[in-house]
C-alpha positions, -999 to 999 in steps of 0.1 A, spaced: 558 -314 -440 591 -326 -447 612 -357 -447 621 -354 -413 587 -351 -399 564 -371 -379 525 -380 -380 497 -394 -359 470 -409 -375 438 -425 -351 420 -454 -363 449 -465 -387 453 -502 -384 433 -511 -413 411 -494 -443 409 -454 -448 434 -448 -420 461 -474 -430 459 -459 -465 468 -424 -448 495 -437 -428 509 -454 -455 507 -424 -477 524 -402 -449 553 -427 -444 563 -420 -479 574 -383 -461 576 -390 -427 575 -412 -395 539 -420 -385 524 -436 -354 492 -453 -356 469 -448 -324 445 -475 -327 425 -500 -304 441 -531 -323 471 -551 -306 490 -553 -338 490 -541 -376 479 -563 -401 510 -554 -422 544 -543 -409 561 -508 -422 592 -497 -411 581 -463 -407 551 -469 -394 545 -478 -353 515 -488 -332 504 -474 -301 475 -495 -290 447 -478 -269 415 -458 -271 421 -425 -289 396 -408 -267 420 -412 -238 442 -382 -235 470 -403 -216 471 -427 -248 470 -397 -274 497 -381 -254 518 -414 -257 512 -413 -294 524 -380 -296 557 -384 -276 565 -415 -295 560 -395 -328 581 -366 -318 609 -390 -304 614 -403 -341 613 -366 -357 593 -331 -350 554 -340 -351 540 -319 -379 507 -335 -385 480 -351 -370 450 -369 -383 416 -379 -366 404 -406 -385 391 -429 -356 355 -436 -356 325 -458 -340 299 -470 -363 267 -479 -343 233 -465 -350 207 -459 -319 172 -445 -329 152 -417 -309 124 -441 -307 144 -476 -296 173 -461 -275 174 -438 -245 184 -403 -247 217 -414 -227 226 -441 -253 222 -418 -282 243 -390 -265 270 -414 -257 271 -426 -292 275 -388 -302 300 -382 -275 323 -413 -286 327 -400 -320 331 -364 -313 352 -372 -283 377 -389 -306 382 -358 -326 383 -334 -295 410 -357 -277 431 -359 -310 427 -321 -317 436 -311 -279 465 -334 -280 479 -322 -312 474 -284 -304 490 -285 -269 520 -305 -283 525 -278 -311 522 -250 -288 544 -265 -262 573 -270 -289 566 -237 -303 559 -244 -337 529 -248 -359 512 -279 -375 484 -293 -394 454 -314 -383 431 -330 -405 398 -345 -392 380 -372 -411 341 -364 -416 315 -375 -440 289 -363 -464 264 -374 -438 274 -342 -417 253 -321 -442 230 -350 -458 225 -375 -432 214 -413 -442 183 -425 -423 194 -447 -392 225 -430 -386 214 -401 -365 245 -403 -337 271 -405 -365 256 -378 -383 252 -356 -356 288 -363 -344 304 -355 -377 285 -321 -380 300 -311 -348 338 -325 -358 332 -300 -386 322 -270 -365 351 -281 -343 370 -278 -372 363 -246 -382 365 -232 -347 401 -245 -343 412 -231 -374 400 -197 -362 412 -201 -326 447 -215 -335 452 -201 -370 474 -174 -352 498 -198 -337 506 -212 -373 484 -246 -366 460 -252 -397 427 -273 -391 408 -288 -419 383 -317 -425 377 -342 -452 341 -353 -458 341 -385 -474 315 -403 -495 315 -441 -498 348 -456 -497 358 -493 -508 373 -506 -473 373 -541 -458 343 -531 -440 324 -520 -471 334 -550 -493 320 -573 -464 285 -555 -465 284 -560 -502 290 -595 -498 261 -597 -477 241 -573 -499 252 -577 -536 222 -562 -548 234 -527 -537 263 -524 -552 249 -505 -583 229 -483 -560 258 -472 -541 276 -463 -570 248 -446 -584 248 -421 -555 281 -406 -567 280 -387 -595 313 -401 -610 297 -437 -612 316 -455 -584 325 -454 -547 361 -438 -538 393 -459 -527 411 -454 -495 443 -443 -513 423 -413 -529 413 -402 -495 451 -406 -485 462 -384 -512 437 -358 -503 448 -357 -464 485 -359 -471 477 -325 -494 463 -310 -465 489 -317 -442 515 -303 -470 533 -271 -474 512 -270 -506 478 -263 -487 496 -237 -463 470 -210 -469 443 -237 -466 422 -232 -431 393 -242 -417 380 -257 -448 360 -293 -452 368 -307 -481 346 -333 -499 362 -363 -509 330 -381 -523 331 -382 -559 300 -359 -559 276 -375 -538 270 -345 -515 259 -324 -544 239 -352 -562 201 -345 -560 174 -372 -574 161 -364 -609 125 -371 -611 125 -372 -650 155 -401 -649 149 -431 -665 
């Protein structure tokens, strides 16, 4: 990753994705691929491709736009679908569609990035955004947790298949992160703020900027020997167990 590099970040019109895009804009050109029709704030090194990140044609357009600005060096699959469906209240086809929707976002991004790197005869880096739920699901989030577990498997498989091509693939598994969506939830349920903080041994939820810093590291030469890793960015949430003796 150099000052003349470019990056694609999906689902980055706002929230964690936007923080990642802005962190990467400090070192290169960034193309945001998002369903939004505009960015909520402008940045001279961040441009928008509006469309569905699952669509290979849209993803290819984002890669081409990034490449036209500077050699594409990194791709971040951050886009996600947040909608639940239980086995007892939804049909199997609806559950499968939700799983496929989330997994498909990562598959299309990885497919586009890998083939772009190979076509240009160079290596690159991919970061997939996962969740602590891949290992410890939250009740009522079956499609999301299942998809994120698959995303982590995808990450490891691509790392093995394309490490020899100089393509590094890693993931970050997030805990609860303060975003506009999270803050809106707290506004509706103010009583859960302390509970959410207590789930994380650091005693608070994370920030989008903290996630962005970790993603930028994984895309950088400093992580040049990191491949196939799933980095928890969760304040210790995934390793935190309830203490029956706690008061």
